[in-house]
RODO-2510 file (C-alpha; in nm, 4 decimals, decimal comma):
residues 609
     n   res          X          Y          Z
     1     m     0,0000     0,0000     0,0000
     2     g     0,1083     0,3552    -0,0646
     3     l     0,2360     0,5750     0,2151
     4     t     0,0117     0,8727     0,2856
     5     v     0,1132     1,2085     0,4286
     6     a    -0,0832     1,1335     0,7430
     7     e     0,1007     0,8027     0,7908
     8     l     0,4355     0,9726     0,7318
     9     t     0,3503     1,2401     0,9870
    10     a     0,2474     0,9806     1,2412
    11     d     0,5536     0,7623     1,1784
    12     l     0,7930     1,0520     1,2214
    13     g     0,6137     1,1856     1,5261
    14     l     0,5570     1,5242     1,3639
    15     n     0,3055     1,7681     1,5069
    16     a     0,0933     1,9156     1,2292
    17     a    -0,1342     2,1083     1,4624
    18     p     0,0447     2,4464     1,4186
    19     l     0,0184     2,4237     1,0404
    20     q    -0,3467     2,3306     1,0581
    21     s    -0,4117     2,6140     1,3029
    22     g    -0,2388     2,8626     1,0747
    23     l    -0,4364     2,7520     0,7723
    24     a    -0,7560     2,7754     0,9709
    25     g    -0,6656     3,1309     1,0708
    26     v    -0,6003     3,2308     0,7125
    27     m    -0,9259     3,0780     0,5962
    28     g    -1,1033     3,2492     0,8825
    29     k    -1,0066     3,5901     0,7465
    30     f    -1,2132     3,5140     0,4376
    31     g    -1,4598     3,2753     0,5966
    32     g    -1,7868     3,4208     0,4704
    33     l    -1,6546     3,5113     0,1283
    34     s    -1,4865     3,1759     0,0742
    35     t    -1,7930     2,9840     0,1850
    36     l    -2,0122     3,1859    -0,0458
    37     a    -1,7686     3,1458    -0,3334
    38     v    -1,7380     2,7727    -0,2810
    39     a    -2,1130     2,7334    -0,2539
    40     g    -2,1693     2,9483    -0,5594
    41     g    -1,9077     2,7627    -0,7621
    42     a    -2,0498     2,4302    -0,6570
    43     a    -2,3994     2,5430    -0,7472
    44     i    -2,2869     2,6665    -1,0873
    45     a    -2,0935     2,3489    -1,1582
    46     a    -2,3819     2,1338    -1,0422
    47     g    -2,6246     2,3378    -1,2456
    48     l    -2,4155     2,3066    -1,5565
    49     a    -2,3761     1,9334    -1,5053
    50     v    -2,7444     1,8784    -1,4371
    51     g    -2,8464     2,1060    -1,7221
    52     t    -2,6172     1,9323    -1,9684
    53     k    -2,7366     1,5913    -1,8559
    54     a    -3,1002     1,7007    -1,8771
    55     l    -3,0530     1,8408    -2,2268
    56     f    -2,8806     1,5223    -2,3325
    57     d    -3,1701     1,3131    -2,1951
    58     v    -3,4214     1,5304    -2,3777
    59     g    -3,2288     1,4938    -2,6998
    60     e    -3,2149     1,1191    -2,6472
    61     s    -3,5955     1,1018    -2,5954
    62     f    -3,6606     1,2999    -2,9125
    63     d    -3,4173     1,0786    -3,1008
    64     e    -3,5959     0,7629    -2,9842
    65     a    -3,9347     0,9043    -3,0905
    66     f    -3,7958     1,0044    -3,4306
    67     d    -3,6449     0,6545    -3,4651
    68     t    -3,9887     0,5037    -3,3975
    69     i    -4,1409     0,7152    -3,6751
    70     r    -3,8547     0,6396    -3,9135
    71     v    -3,8704     0,2630    -3,8588
    72     g    -4,2513     0,2439    -3,8400
    73     t    -4,3241     0,4420    -4,1566
    74     g    -4,0117     0,3959    -4,3672
    75     a    -4,0224     0,7689    -4,4434
    76     t    -3,7017     0,9543    -4,5275
    77     g    -3,5977     1,3017    -4,6310
    78     d    -3,8707     1,5660    -4,6466
    79     a    -4,1439     1,3131    -4,5675
    80     l    -3,9663     1,2173    -4,2448
    81     e    -3,9108     1,5822    -4,1529
    82     g    -4,2836     1,6475    -4,2048
    83     l    -4,3757     1,3604    -3,9745
    84     k    -4,1338     1,4940    -3,7154
    85     g    -4,3163     1,8260    -3,7313
    86     d    -4,6517     1,6464    -3,6856
    87     f    -4,5059     1,4667    -3,3839
    88     k    -4,3913     1,7877    -3,2171
    89     a    -4,7288     1,9530    -3,2780
    90     v    -4,9184     1,6620    -3,1185
    91     f    -4,6707     1,6277    -2,8287
    92     a    -4,7025     1,9972    -2,7430
    93     e    -5,0859     1,9823    -2,7278
    94     v    -5,1515     1,6480    -2,5543
    95     p    -5,0424     1,5559    -2,2001
    96     t    -4,8581     1,2411    -2,3038
    97     d    -4,5062     1,1068    -2,3327
    98     m    -4,2824     1,1107    -2,6384
    99     a    -4,2950     0,7344    -2,6939
   100     s    -4,6769     0,7313    -2,7120
   101     a    -4,6872     1,0339    -2,9410
   102     g    -4,4285     0,8730    -3,1700
   103     t    -4,6297     0,5479    -3,1828
   104     a    -4,9534     0,7345    -3,2705
   105     i    -4,7905     0,9293    -3,5533
   106     a    -4,6106     0,6248    -3,6961
   107     d    -4,9064     0,3797    -3,6799
   108     l    -5,1729     0,6195    -3,8127
   109     n    -4,9498     0,7302    -4,0975
   110     t    -4,8770     0,3676    -4,1873
   111     r    -5,2360     0,2360    -4,1654
   112     l    -5,4279     0,5408    -4,2987
   113     g    -5,1666     0,7356    -4,4952
   114     l    -5,2501     1,0603    -4,3145
   115     t    -5,0115     1,3531    -4,2821
   116     g    -5,0323     1,7124    -4,1650
   117     k    -5,3376     1,8451    -3,9827
   118     p    -5,5632     1,5326    -4,0261
   119     l    -5,2865     1,3156    -3,8834
   120     q    -5,2272     1,5537    -3,5948
   121     d    -5,5982     1,5708    -3,5008
   122     l    -5,6575     1,1964    -3,5213
   123     a    -5,3352     1,1192    -3,3310
   124     a    -5,4353     1,3589    -3,0525
   125     q    -5,7819     1,1975    -3,0441
   126     f    -5,6391     0,8469    -3,0104
   127     l    -5,3956     0,9594    -2,7403
   128     d    -5,6789     1,1163    -2,5385
   129     l    -5,9031     0,8125    -2,5926
   130     s    -5,6397     0,5699    -2,4653
   131     r    -5,5575     0,7919    -2,1679
   132     i    -5,9158     0,8503    -2,0445
   133     t    -6,0379     0,4921    -2,1082
   134     g    -5,7246     0,3259    -1,9766
   135     t    -5,6890     0,1161    -2,2927
   136     d    -5,3855     0,0326    -2,5001
   137     l    -5,2959     0,2886    -2,7650
   138     a    -5,1555     0,0464    -3,0224
   139     t    -5,4550    -0,1905    -2,9842
   140     n    -5,7040     0,0952    -3,0259
   141     i    -5,5323     0,2185    -3,3401
   142     n    -5,5252    -0,1346    -3,4815
   143     h    -5,8948    -0,2073    -3,4178
   144     v    -6,0366     0,1317    -3,5146
   145     t    -5,8371     0,1564    -3,8368
   146     r    -5,9732    -0,1892    -3,9274
   147     v    -6,3237    -0,0526    -3,8706
   148     f    -6,2425     0,2417    -4,0991
   149     g    -6,1217     0,0039    -4,3661
   150     d    -6,4069    -0,2483    -4,3318
   151     w    -6,6810     0,0213    -4,3422
   152     q    -6,4892     0,2374    -4,5946
   153     i    -6,4967     0,5466    -4,3760
   154     s    -6,3210     0,8364    -4,5470
   155     a    -6,0526     1,0476    -4,3811
   156     d    -6,2848     1,3441    -4,3238
   157     q    -6,5343     1,1188    -4,1380
   158     q    -6,2871     0,9206    -3,9315
   159     a    -6,2699     1,1559    -3,6357
   160     g    -6,6543     1,1683    -3,6184
   161     s    -6,6833     0,7906    -3,6490
   162     l    -6,4356     0,7501    -3,3632
   163     d    -6,6494     0,9816    -3,1515
   164     a    -6,9604     0,7729    -3,2463
   165     m    -6,7959     0,4540    -3,1280
   166     f    -6,6924     0,6332    -2,8090
   167     r    -7,0550     0,7386    -2,7457
   168     a    -7,1863     0,3853    -2,8224
   169     a    -6,9534     0,2445    -2,5602
   170     q    -7,0667     0,5133    -2,3167
   171     a    -7,4386     0,4430    -2,3793
   172     s    -7,4229     0,0615    -2,3538
   173     g    -7,1215    -0,0076    -2,1341
   174     i    -6,9684    -0,2372    -2,3922
   175     g    -6,5933    -0,2449    -2,3906
   176     f    -6,4360    -0,0294    -2,6597
   177     d    -6,2199    -0,3191    -2,7760
   178     d    -6,5231    -0,5568    -2,7897
   179     l    -6,7311    -0,3035    -2,9818
   180     t    -6,4686    -0,2326    -3,2459
   181     s    -6,3961    -0,6054    -3,2877
   182     s    -6,7697    -0,6902    -3,3287
   183     v    -6,8243    -0,4092    -3,5809
   184     v    -6,5573    -0,5642    -3,8014
   185     k    -6,6568    -0,9264    -3,7361
   186     f    -7,0285    -0,8842    -3,8140
   187     g    -6,9924    -0,5956    -4,0552
   188     a    -7,0754    -0,7975    -4,3694
   189     p    -7,4089    -0,9515    -4,2494
   190     l    -7,5167    -0,6212    -4,0967
   191     r    -7,4621    -0,4392    -4,4247
   192     n    -7,6514    -0,7158    -4,6108
   193     l    -7,9466    -0,6645    -4,3767
   194     g    -7,9466    -0,2965    -4,4582
   195     f    -7,7757    -0,1658    -4,1431
   196     g    -7,5512     0,1360    -4,1734
   197     f    -7,2453     0,2109    -3,9577
   198     e    -7,4360     0,3953    -3,6836
   199     d    -7,7232     0,1359    -3,7007
   200     s    -7,4744    -0,1437    -3,6535
   201     l    -7,3130     0,0363    -3,3609
   202     a    -7,6558     0,0789    -3,2048
   203     l    -7,7616    -0,2860    -3,2631
   204     l    -7,4375    -0,4362    -3,1297
   205     s    -7,4393    -0,2036    -2,8304
   206     q    -7,8049    -0,2911    -2,7640
   207     f    -7,7361    -0,6659    -2,7913
   208     d    -7,4492    -0,6384    -2,5448
   209     k    -7,6568    -0,4296    -2,3079
   210     a    -7,9544    -0,6716    -2,3276
   211     g    -7,7375    -0,9826    -2,2914
   212     v    -7,8155    -1,1294    -2,6324
   213     n    -7,5967    -1,4153    -2,7486
   214     t    -7,4501    -1,2213    -3,0375
   215     q    -7,2647    -1,5171    -3,1846
   216     t    -7,5797    -1,7339    -3,2062
   217     v    -7,8045    -1,4552    -3,3333
   218     f    -7,5689    -1,3539    -3,6095
   219     g    -7,5289    -1,7165    -3,7088
   220     g    -7,9058    -1,7274    -3,7717
   221     l    -7,9023    -1,3917    -3,9497
   222     r    -7,6388    -1,5210    -4,1913
   223     q    -7,8541    -1,8274    -4,2634
   224     g    -8,1645    -1,6092    -4,3185
   225     i    -7,9738    -1,3790    -4,5490
   226     g    -7,8671    -1,6745    -4,7583
   227     k    -8,2207    -1,8109    -4,7834
   228     l    -8,3702    -1,4746    -4,8752
   229     a    -8,1034    -1,4148    -5,1407
   230     k    -8,1707    -1,7599    -5,2875
   231     d    -8,5424    -1,6840    -5,3151
   232     g    -8,4639    -1,3575    -5,4930
   233     e    -8,6169    -1,1361    -5,2274
   234     a    -8,4794    -0,7999    -5,1203
   235     v    -8,2946    -0,8845    -4,7979
   236     p    -8,3353    -0,5580    -4,6046
   237     e    -8,7079    -0,5196    -4,6797
   238     t    -8,7851    -0,8873    -4,6047
   239     f    -8,5855    -0,8793    -4,2833
   240     r    -8,7713    -0,5708    -4,1626
   241     r    -9,1052    -0,7286    -4,2557
   242     v    -9,0259    -1,0468    -4,0612
   243     v    -8,9057    -0,8471    -3,7623
   244     d    -9,2254    -0,6384    -3,7644
   245     s    -9,4370    -0,9562    -3,7864
   246     i    -9,2616    -1,1242    -3,4941
   247     e    -9,2890    -0,8064    -3,2870
   248     k    -9,6646    -0,7976    -3,3502
   249     m    -9,7041    -1,1664    -3,2663
   250     g    -9,5240    -1,1234    -2,9390
   251     p    -9,3647    -1,4088    -2,7498
   252     g    -9,5068    -1,7487    -2,8347
   253     t    -9,4905    -2,0511    -3,0589
   254     e    -9,6181    -1,8742    -3,3675
   255     a    -9,3403    -1,6141    -3,3537
   256     t    -9,0848    -1,8835    -3,2824
   257     a    -9,2089    -2,0933    -3,5785
   258     l    -9,1770    -1,7929    -3,8110
   259     a    -8,8264    -1,7249    -3,6854
   260     i    -8,7235    -2,0880    -3,7235
   261     e    -8,8572    -2,0889    -4,0790
   262     l    -8,6359    -1,7976    -4,1759
   263     f    -8,3332    -1,8261    -3,9432
   264     g    -8,3108    -2,2006    -3,8755
   265     a    -8,3877    -2,4289    -3,5834
   266     r    -8,0674    -2,3461    -3,3985
   267     s    -8,0885    -1,9667    -3,4016
   268     g    -8,4645    -1,9161    -3,4605
   269     p    -8,5747    -1,9387    -3,0953
   270     d    -8,3057    -1,6911    -2,9821
   271     l    -8,3951    -1,4479    -3,2602
   272     a    -8,7694    -1,4800    -3,1876
   273     d    -8,7060    -1,4072    -2,8222
   274     a    -8,4806    -1,1110    -2,9020
   275     i    -8,7222    -0,9584    -3,1524
   276     a    -9,0365    -1,0218    -2,9450
   277     g    -8,8616    -0,8911    -2,6383
   278     g    -8,7881    -0,5586    -2,8084
   279     k    -8,4151    -0,6088    -2,8205
   280     f    -8,4069    -0,5076    -3,1852
   281     a    -8,5656    -0,1786    -3,0879
   282     i    -8,2543     0,0313    -3,1383
   283     d    -8,4109     0,3703    -3,1827
   284     d    -8,3057     0,4986    -2,8444
   285     m    -7,9577     0,3598    -2,8825
   286     f    -7,9322     0,4975    -3,2341
   287     a    -8,0393     0,8369    -3,1128
   288     a    -7,7812     0,8299    -2,8342
   289     i    -7,5100     0,7515    -3,0858
   290     t    -7,6025     0,9878    -3,3640
   291     e    -7,7483     1,2775    -3,1692
   292     g    -7,5072     1,2790    -2,8763
   293     e    -7,2623     1,5709    -2,8511
   294     d    -6,9918     1,4148    -2,6382
   295     t    -6,6532     1,3674    -2,8063
   296     v    -6,3256     1,2098    -2,7115
   297     r    -6,1371     1,5402    -2,7012
   298     g    -6,4187     1,7064    -2,5109
   299     a    -6,4277     1,4321    -2,2463
   300     a    -6,0487     1,4506    -2,2147
   301     k    -6,0559     1,8271    -2,1689
   302     d    -6,3306     1,8033    -1,9078
   303     t    -6,1354     1,5488    -1,7051
   304     d    -5,7985     1,7223    -1,7214
   305     d    -5,6659     1,8765    -1,4004
   306     w    -5,3475     2,0555    -1,2984
   307     r    -5,1380     1,7462    -1,3601
   308     e    -5,2338     1,7308    -1,7270
   309     s    -5,1885     2,1072    -1,7560
   310     l    -4,8396     2,0829    -1,6061
   311     t    -4,7527     1,7948    -1,8407
   312     r    -4,8745     1,9961    -2,1375
   313     l    -4,6621     2,2958    -2,0248
   314     k    -4,3572     2,0745    -1,9850
   315     n    -4,4133     1,9277    -2,3314
   316     k    -4,4272     2,2721    -2,4876
   317     a    -4,0991     2,3629    -2,3168
   318     l    -3,9349     2,0453    -2,4369
   319     v    -4,0484     2,1097    -2,7928
   320     a    -3,8960     2,4589    -2,7650
   321     l    -3,5671     2,3073    -2,6436
   322     e    -3,5721     2,0331    -2,9046
   323     p    -3,3267     2,1965    -3,1491
   324     i    -3,0684     2,2529    -2,8741
   325     a    -3,1224     1,9130    -2,7125
   326     t    -3,1120     1,7327    -3,0453
   327     g    -2,7990     1,9248    -3,1448
   328     l    -2,6254     1,8279    -2,8212
   329     f    -2,7312     1,4657    -2,8570
   330     n    -2,6205     1,4536    -3,2198
   331     a    -2,2920     1,6212    -3,1295
   332     v    -2,2228     1,3572    -2,8667
   333     g    -2,3188     1,0887    -3,1162
   334     w    -2,0894     1,2392    -3,3803
   335     l    -1,8079     1,2582    -3,1272
   336     a    -1,8651     0,8958    -3,0265
   337     d    -1,8612     0,7882    -3,3917
   338     a    -1,5455     0,9886    -3,4498
   339     l    -1,3794     0,8260    -3,1518
   340     v    -1,4827     0,4820    -3,2772
   341     r    -1,3386     0,5563    -3,6209
   342     l    -1,0287     0,6966    -3,4561
   343     t    -0,9768     0,3845    -3,2471
   344     e    -1,0179     0,1704    -3,5592
   345     n    -0,7326     0,3551    -3,7312
   346     e    -0,4207     0,1387    -3,7483
   347     d    -0,1830     0,4268    -3,6773
   348     v    -0,3824     0,5290    -3,3725
   349     q    -0,3925     0,1713    -3,2503
   350     a    -0,0175     0,1440    -3,2982
   351     f     0,0344     0,4744    -3,1124
   352     f    -0,1747     0,3685    -2,8160
   353     g    -0,0071     0,0276    -2,8189
   354     e     0,3336     0,1952    -2,7937
   355     l     0,1964     0,4357    -2,5346
   356     g     0,0701     0,1455    -2,3282
   357     a     0,4021    -0,0346    -2,3548
   358     t     0,5838     0,2853    -2,2538
   359     a     0,3494     0,3330    -1,9613
   360     l     0,4132    -0,0230    -1,8457
   361     a     0,7863     0,0327    -1,8777
   362     l     0,7597     0,3542    -1,6741
   363     v     0,5592     0,1724    -1,4116
   364     d     0,8288    -0,0955    -1,3938
   365     v     1,0980     0,1719    -1,3592
   366     f     0,8994     0,3480    -1,0894
   367     l     0,8474     0,0220    -0,9027
   368     q     1,2193    -0,0498    -0,9260
   369     m     1,2913     0,2979    -0,7900
   370     v     1,0418     0,2642    -0,5100
   371     a     1,1322    -0,0957    -0,4203
   372     p     1,4532    -0,0045    -0,2305
   373     i     1,2672     0,2650    -0,0420
   374     r     0,9887     0,0261     0,0549
   375     e     1,2345    -0,2489     0,1503
   376     n     1,4405    -0,0090     0,3636
   377     w     1,1589     0,2127     0,4830
   378     d     1,2125     0,1175     0,8461
   379     t     1,5751     0,2273     0,8222
   380     i     1,4863     0,5459     0,6326
   381     k     1,2136     0,6269     0,8824
   382     a     1,4527     0,5720     1,1713
   383     v     1,7186     0,7933     1,0101
   384     i     1,4738     1,0752     0,9377
   385     g     1,3235     1,0516     1,2850
   386     t     1,6674     1,0514     1,4432
   387     a     1,7792     1,3458     1,2327
   388     l     1,4755     1,5462     1,3360
   389     k     1,5321     1,4628     1,7014
   390     v     1,8995     1,5607     1,6746
   391     v     1,8082     1,8906     1,5067
   392     a     1,5473     1,9554     1,7734
   393     d     1,7988     1,8891     2,0535
   394     l     2,0563     2,1156     1,8864
   395     i     1,8022     2,3947     1,8574
   396     r     1,7086     2,3491     2,2225
   397     a     2,0794     2,3543     2,3170
   398     v     2,1371     2,6800     2,1262
   399     m     1,8292     2,8394     2,2833
   400     a     1,9459     2,7302     2,6316
   401     a     2,2936     2,8728     2,5658
   402     i     2,1410     3,2014     2,4563
   403     r     1,9464     3,2100     2,7837
   404     g     2,2673     3,1344     2,9720
   405     d     2,1418     2,8006     3,0958
   406     w     2,4573     2,6049     3,0229
   407     g     2,3450     2,2966     3,2116
   408     a     2,0342     2,2641     3,0012
   409     a     2,2362     2,3383     2,6850
   410     w     2,4841     2,0640     2,7697
   411     g     2,2008     1,8224     2,8451
   412     h     2,0351     1,8888     2,5056
   413     l     2,3684     1,8610     2,3280
   414     r     2,4434     1,5354     2,5047
   415     s     2,0977     1,4083     2,4105
   416     a     2,1624     1,4979     2,0461
   417     l     2,4977     1,3200     2,0505
   418     s     2,3478     1,0170     2,2234
   419     t     2,0648     0,9991     1,9743
   420     a     2,3043     1,0265     1,6805
   421     w     2,5316     0,7603     1,8316
   422     e     2,2445     0,5172     1,8896
   423     a     2,1266     0,5755     1,5355
   424     m     2,4741     0,5044     1,4009
   425     k     2,4912     0,1829     1,6028
   426     g     2,1514     0,0791     1,4737
   427     v     2,2488     0,1476     1,1136
   428     v     2,5777    -0,0401     1,1556
   429     s     2,3974    -0,3292     1,3252
   430     r     2,1429    -0,3537     1,0491
   431     g     2,4183    -0,3315     0,7891
   432     v     2,6172    -0,6085     0,9543
   433     s     2,3019    -0,8171     0,9811
   434     a     2,2281    -0,7630     0,6131
   435     i     2,5862    -0,8561     0,5190
   436     g     2,5667    -1,1675     0,7355
   437     s     2,2409    -1,2710     0,5766
   438     y     2,3904    -1,2211     0,2337
   439     i     2,7007    -1,4242     0,3229
   440     r     2,4869    -1,7029     0,4667
   441     s     2,2908    -1,7111     0,1450
   442     i     2,6045    -1,7462    -0,0717
   443     p     2,6302    -2,1296    -0,0460
   444     g     2,2715    -2,1676    -0,1549
   445     k     2,3234    -1,9273    -0,4417
   446     v     2,6441    -2,1067    -0,5472
   447     k     2,4621    -2,4374    -0,5317
   448     g     2,1878    -2,2871    -0,7404
   449     w     2,4401    -2,1541    -0,9912
   450     l     2,6224    -2,4885    -1,0125
   451     g     2,2997    -2,6837    -1,0224
   452     d     2,3665    -3,0429    -1,1366
   453     l     2,7288    -2,9789    -1,2372
   454     g     2,8508    -3,2913    -1,0472
   455     s     2,6116    -3,5238    -1,2232
   456     l     2,7006    -3,3572    -1,5519
   457     l     3,0740    -3,4241    -1,4929
   458     v     3,0074    -3,7894    -1,3999
   459     s     2,8030    -3,8318    -1,7143
   460     a     3,0725    -3,6645    -1,9223
   461     g     3,3445    -3,8954    -1,7732
   462     r     3,1347    -4,2037    -1,8337
   463     s     3,0803    -4,0973    -2,1933
   464     l     3,4575    -4,0303    -2,2347
   465     i     3,5634    -4,3769    -2,1071
   466     q     3,2945    -4,5528    -2,3070
   467     g     3,4075    -4,3696    -2,6171
   468     l     3,7695    -4,4741    -2,5537
   469     i     3,6658    -4,8396    -2,5131
   470     n     3,4557    -4,8256    -2,8258
   471     g     3,7459    -4,6749    -3,0181
   472     i     3,9977    -4,9370    -2,9030
   473     t     3,7702    -5,2341    -2,9707
   474     g     3,6801    -5,0918    -3,3055
   475     k     4,0442    -5,0531    -3,4059
   476     l     4,1332    -5,4070    -3,2771
   477     g     3,8549    -5,5387    -3,4945
   478     d     4,0034    -5,3508    -3,7874
   479     l     4,3512    -5,4951    -3,7015
   480     w     4,2227    -5,8523    -3,6892
   481     g     4,0489    -5,7971    -4,0204
   482     t     4,3782    -5,6779    -4,1680
   483     i     4,5671    -5,9819    -4,0314
   484     s     4,2987    -6,2195    -4,1572
   485     d     4,3178    -6,0606    -4,5011
   486     a     4,7004    -6,0892    -4,4995
   487     a     4,6847    -6,4595    -4,3992
   488     s     4,4356    -6,5286    -4,6750
   489     n     4,6563    -6,3500    -4,9306
   490     l     4,9616    -6,5456    -4,8082
   491     k     4,7774    -6,8747    -4,8433
   492     r     4,6752    -6,7892    -5,1990
   493     k     5,0340    -6,6909    -5,2936
   494     v     5,1880    -7,0071    -5,1425
   495     t     4,9394    -7,2366    -5,3120
   496     g     5,0025    -7,0529    -5,6351
   497     l     5,3791    -7,0678    -5,5997
   498     f     5,3970    -7,4410    -5,5342
   499     g     5,1057    -7,5338    -5,7469
   500     i     4,9324    -7,7190    -5,4637
   501     h     4,5894    -7,7217    -5,3141
   502     s     4,6764    -7,8313    -4,9536
   503     p     4,9675    -7,6372    -4,7956
   504     s     4,9303    -7,8310    -4,4708
   505     t     5,0450    -8,1560    -4,6327
   506     v     5,3554    -7,9999    -4,7933
   507     f     5,4511    -7,8060    -4,4846
   508     a     5,3988    -8,1166    -4,2715
   509     g     5,6894    -8,2819    -4,4592
   510     y     5,8995    -7,9713    -4,4215
   511     g     5,8221    -7,9641    -4,0539
   512     r     5,9242    -8,3263    -4,0027
   513     s     6,2563    -8,2697    -4,1754
   514     l     6,3095    -7,9535    -3,9751
   515     m     6,2383    -8,1265    -3,6479
   516     e     6,4562    -8,4275    -3,7331
   517     g     6,7541    -8,2022    -3,8095
   518     l     6,6874    -8,0036    -3,4917
   519     a     6,6754    -8,3234    -3,2825
   520     q     7,0027    -8,4594    -3,4277
   521     g     7,1811    -8,1343    -3,3544
   522     i     7,0534    -8,1284    -2,9962
   523     i     7,1661    -8,4925    -2,9395
   524     a     7,5092    -8,4258    -3,0822
   525     a     7,5675    -8,1202    -2,8650
   526     s     7,3909    -8,2368    -2,5503
   527     g     7,7202    -8,3001    -2,3628
   528     l     7,8586    -7,9549    -2,4182
   529     p     7,6490    -7,7704    -2,1537
   530     v     7,7374    -8,0297    -1,8909
   531     a     8,1130    -8,0103    -1,9610
   532     a     8,0975    -7,6360    -1,9526
   533     l     7,9205    -7,6339    -1,6193
   534     a     8,1697    -7,8868    -1,4738
   535     g     8,4547    -7,6641    -1,5691
   536     v     8,2945    -7,3700    -1,3972
   537     d     8,2247    -7,5278    -1,0591
   538     g     8,3039    -7,8840    -0,9666
   539     s     8,0664    -7,8612    -0,6727
   540     l     7,7611    -7,8208    -0,8904
   541     t     7,5482    -8,1276    -0,9301
   542     l     7,3078    -8,2167    -1,2002
   543     p     6,9932    -8,3962    -1,1014
   544     a     6,9588    -8,7281    -1,2731
   545     y     6,6409    -8,8558    -1,4174
   546     g     6,4861    -9,0876    -1,1666
   547     a     6,7714    -9,0612    -0,9052
   548     g     6,9287    -8,8301    -0,6502
   549     a     7,1758    -8,5537    -0,7157
   550     g     7,5319    -8,6325    -0,8285
   551     s     7,8513    -8,4325    -0,8555
   552     l     7,8993    -8,2718    -1,1892
   553     g     8,2737    -8,3126    -1,1355
   554     s     8,2342    -8,6918    -1,1229
   555     t     8,2490    -8,7917    -1,4846
   556     q     8,2102    -9,1528    -1,3881
   557     n     7,8697    -9,0846    -1,2455
   558     a     7,7768    -8,8756    -1,5390
   559     a     7,8856    -9,1425    -1,7789
   560     d     7,7234    -9,4220    -1,5919
   561     r     7,3888    -9,2576    -1,5562
   562     p     7,1736    -9,1906    -1,8627
   563     t     7,0773    -8,8352    -1,9268
   564     v     6,7010    -8,7802    -1,9958
   565     i     6,6031    -8,4734    -2,1948
   566     e     6,2402    -8,3678    -2,1756
   567     e     6,1161    -8,1786    -2,4784
   568     h     5,9058    -7,8670    -2,4110
   569     y     5,7881    -7,6259    -2,6758
   570     h     5,6940    -7,2738    -2,5748
   571     i     5,5335    -7,0504    -2,8393
   572     h     5,5138    -6,6776    -2,7563
   573     l     5,3134    -6,4754    -3,0035
   574     p     5,2967    -6,0919    -3,0043
   575     g     4,9583    -5,9277    -2,9654
   576     g     4,8407    -6,0897    -2,6397
   577     t     4,4943    -6,2315    -2,6128
   578     t     4,3952    -6,0651    -2,9322
   579     l     4,6043    -6,3182    -3,1352
   580     v     4,4994    -6,6306    -2,9447
   581     g     4,3057    -6,7533    -3,2427
   582     s     4,6102    -6,7213    -3,4698
   583     a     4,8335    -6,9103    -3,2212
   584     e     4,5844    -7,1920    -3,2011
   585     t     4,5788    -7,2120    -3,5789
   586     v     4,9633    -7,2317    -3,6024
   587     a     4,9818    -7,4842    -3,3157
   588     g     4,7301    -7,7023    -3,4921
   589     m     4,9499    -7,7013    -3,8038
   590     l     5,2772    -7,7853    -3,6136
   591     a     5,1396    -8,0439    -3,3673
   592     p     5,1510    -8,3536    -3,5984
   593     a     5,5083    -8,2869    -3,7088
   594     l     5,6326    -8,2280    -3,3559
   595     s     5,4620    -8,5426    -3,2324
   596     r     5,6276    -8,7571    -3,5035
   597     q     5,9681    -8,5986    -3,4368
   598     s     5,9392    -8,6714    -3,0678
   599     g     5,8652    -9,0374    -3,1406
   600     t     6,1677    -9,0664    -3,3705
   601     a     6,4026    -8,9183    -3,1073
   602     r     6,2874    -9,1651    -2,8432
   603     k     6,3527    -9,4580    -3,0809
   604     q     6,7059    -9,3372    -3,1564
   605     r     6,7893    -9,3017    -2,7871
   606     a     6,6585    -9,6487    -2,7215
   607     r     6,8860    -9,7980    -2,9898
   608     r     7,1889    -9,6229    -2,8490
   609     r     7,1239    -9,7628    -2,5076
***
């Protein structure tokens, strides 16, 4: 966490009260003026902020209403601007909200194609109707415009027709939605029976008021209309004649039979009861609808109070502010779009990327700069605190000396020196401790630096020795291959030279002759070593074969006793164990000859004895 000024003051033991007191005194000189200025500035700033926000909200509301008109009608250009003007005219005159006014303008223009004054009047009428009846604006527009289309009511009669439907609902209590739906649903049979728009309103309102099953009755009327048309009769005149007849008959079987004959067994009884009961007597209802003076706008005006008046006043003010509010909203929108385009620019993105990287680098540098301070803050705090205490003691010592109080001056001076000395000891102690910690950490760091050096050296040595062994054995193999090749070449040359196929047989003869000559020479010279030894030292004795030792100087003994010579053949081949195979091969070649020579020598010695 960062170090605050308050924490620094507390850590150092500083007294900030004099500074605070001085600032309070300065502010006190201008207390009233400064308070008034601060309050006034705050009020102005708050007013500007609130005003700007309010204007922005107003512009946003107008924009949403204009969007509703644009999307709902598909109008653009001058046509859209005209509809915007119609919207503002209606909104300024009716105590409603912008969303409702926008919906009225958009839907009526779409469904009826109205613009200008007719659109404004009908939109205001629908807004008032929905407000005072508590019904849904969009539903009312949908149903009533269907009535206008189904009954082919022209634009100049639409406002009056809407008032007529309003009065029919007032006179009968039928729901406005139910009335408008029934006028469309049963419009075709009513027109076939000769009923006009107001007559139909009166009949449907009367049926609802009297509790007639409208669905059943109109099912029978449709059947009667079909039968009358098939017979070629004039439907309106015949229907009125039958109705008059049933009314005169009054309730009873005769009236019911006449109704069943015309309207069918299912609907006839209900129609007979309705006609005989006077429920088709719509004169009063018709009069209430056509002769009534109440209108939707008139009822709305009569029920308005101060709330509606205040809403209307507010709406007029908002319309007056619309250019400014819309300009501010559009300006913010343009600025937002510009910023979006700016952020999508590759150069700008690269700039901010570099800026971000630079900022991160600066943060790293700052952290590196601050890290030593944070790590050594206790020491820094102690040094600063000690320095301040020393300075304070020195100042006290000087002040005491000026007063002539040398004892107090010496005491303060001694305190300053003691404080400085203790601080120096603390710093030195902490330094020594830090050095000791660092030294103690050196083995671990060295071990970390060396890592697995030992295992690496062992592995390297193992690889070195193994490589040496592999090299030696490889070269010995090459040497043996060379010797084998040389032996093979020698064998081929010898066989070629002597014209033979088996060198062993030829060389066996040569070996026998060689051994025989060697044996004869050895026998002939066998006495020479003994004579030479006897001449050297007469005390030397020569062990005899099969007997004890005799004196070499005694020739008699030497002559009398036979000398036995044991034949031993020692073959020493260069190359050590590597040439064992070659030695065995040579020994195998010489063995037969040596064996035969040995046998011959024994026979000769036996003959001489």
